[in-house]
C-alpha positions in Angstrom: 81.9 71.6 127.3 81.1 73.9 130.1 78.7 77.0 129.3 81.3 79.3 130.7 84.0 78.0 128.1 81.6 78.4 125.3 80.7 81.9 126.4 84.5 82.8 126.6 85.2 81.4 123.2 82.3 83.4 121.8 83.6 86.6 123.4 87.1 85.8 122.2 85.8 85.3 118.7 83.8 88.5 118.7 86.9 90.4 120.0 89.2 89.1 117.3 86.6 89.9 114.6 86.5 93.5 116.0 90.1 93.8 115.9 90.5 92.6 112.4 87.7 95.1 111.3 89.4 97.9 113.2 92.9 97.2 111.7 91.4 97.1 108.2 89.4 100.3 108.7 92.5 101.9 110.2 94.7 100.9 107.2 92.1 102.2 104.7 92.0 105.5 106.6 95.6 105.8 106.4 95.7 105.1 102.8 93.0 107.7 102.0 94.7 110.3 104.2 98.0 109.6 102.5 96.5 110.0 99.0 94.9 113.3 100.1 98.4 114.7 101.2 99.9 113.9 97.7 97.1 115.3 95.7 98.7 118.9 95.3 101.9 117.3 94.0 100.0 115.1 91.5 97.9 118.1 90.3 101.0 120.4 90.0 102.8 117.7 88.0 99.7 117.3 85.5 99.6 121.2 85.2 103.4 121.4 84.5 103.3 118.8 81.8 100.6 120.6 79.9 102.7 123.8 79.6 103.9 125.3 76.4 107.6 124.7 77.4 106.9 121.1 78.1 105.4 120.4 74.7 108.2 122.3 73.0 110.8 120.4 75.0 109.1 117.1 74.3 109.0 117.8 70.6 112.7 118.8 70.5 113.8 115.7 72.4 111.9 113.4 70.2 112.5 114.9 66.7 115.6 117.2 66.7 118.1 116.3 69.6 119.7 113.4 68.0 119.9 115.0 64.5 121.6 118.2 65.9 123.9 116.6 68.5 126.0 113.6 69.1 125.4 111.5 72.1 129.1 111.4 72.9 128.8 115.0 74.0 126.7 113.8 76.9 124.4 116.2 78.8 127.1 118.6 79.8 128.3 119.0 76.1 125.0 120.2 74.9 124.5 123.8 74.0 122.4 125.9 76.5 119.2 125.8 74.4 119.4 122.0 73.9 120.3 121.4 77.6 117.2 123.6 78.7 114.8 121.2 76.6 116.6 118.1 77.7 116.3 119.3 81.5 112.6 120.0 81.2 112.0 116.4 80.2 114.8 114.7 82.2 114.4 116.4 85.5 110.6 116.1 85.4 110.6 112.3 84.9 113.6 111.8 87.2 111.7 113.6 90.0 108.4 111.7 89.1 110.5 108.5 89.0 111.7 109.3 92.7 108.1 109.6 93.9 107.2 106.3 92.2 110.3 104.4 93.4 109.8 105.4 97.0 106.2 104.6 96.9 104.9 108.2 97.4 102.6 107.9 94.3 101.3 104.8 92.6 103.2 103.8 89.5 99.9 102.9 87.7 98.7 106.6 88.0 102.0 107.7 86.3 102.1 105.0 83.7 98.4 105.5 83.1 98.8 109.1 82.7 102.0 109.5 80.7 102.0 106.2 78.9 104.7 105.1 76.6 105.9 108.7 76.1 108.0 107.9 79.2 109.8 105.1 77.3 110.1 107.1 74.1 111.6 110.1 75.8 113.9 107.9 77.8 115.1 106.1 74.6 115.9 109.5 73.0 117.9 110.7 76.0 119.6 107.5 77.1 122.7 107.8 74.9 123.2 111.2 76.3 122.5 110.0 79.9 124.9 107.1 79.6 127.8 109.3 78.3 127.2 111.6 81.3 127.1 108.6 83.6 130.3 107.1 82.2 132.2 110.4 82.3 130.9 112.4 85.3 127.9 111.2 87.5 127.3 107.4 87.6 123.7 107.9 89.0 122.7 110.6 86.6 118.8 110.4 86.0 118.7 106.8 87.4 115.1 107.3 88.6 114.0 108.4 85.1 115.5 105.1 83.8 113.8 103.1 86.5 110.5 104.8 85.6 111.0 103.9 81.9 111.8 100.4 82.7 108.7 100.1 84.9 106.6 101.6 82.0 108.1 99.1 79.5 107.3 96.2 81.9 103.8 97.5 82.7 102.4 99.1 79.6 99.5 101.6 79.9 97.1 99.0 78.2 97.7 96.7 81.2 97.1 99.5 83.7 93.9 100.4 81.9 92.8 96.8 81.9 93.5 96.5 85.8 91.6 99.6 86.4 88.7 98.3 84.3 88.6 101.3 82.1 85.5 101.6 79.9 84.8 103.2 76.6 82.0 104.9 75.1 82.1 105.6 71.4 80.1 108.6 70.2 76.5 108.0 69.5 75.5 107.9 65.9 72.1 109.7 65.6 
């Protein structure tokens, strides 16, 4: 082989390596910048789900709703107070489900944060939602349902294992 050919191949190899490194760094920068843009949304979501109204609505949906109302009434048939509690939960998880389904935020962040509560709350509301879909709006809270299905398929324990979460029990002095 001629020394010019060897030199050209070496230059080509160095150029390709530089291109691959540039692409990887560019993609990493985009991912980091994108995460920074979504941080206010994530923090606001966390804040909202720690409010008194949130905890009251969650308790109502999990313990009271099915005992006081029949699922055949659907969402529209609920009295105002019950519908307010149901909306706090349903609209929150439906909106969060939209962000996950469209790849705006990582599903492992949501599943790791809210856990199987997503599934329990969906299971409590699903009979009312299915009545609403059958009688009025076929897509009613479909993102919430998708989020619950994703959570059931990828339980929080799996998310924690993938993140290599560690524990540190209390010291016994």
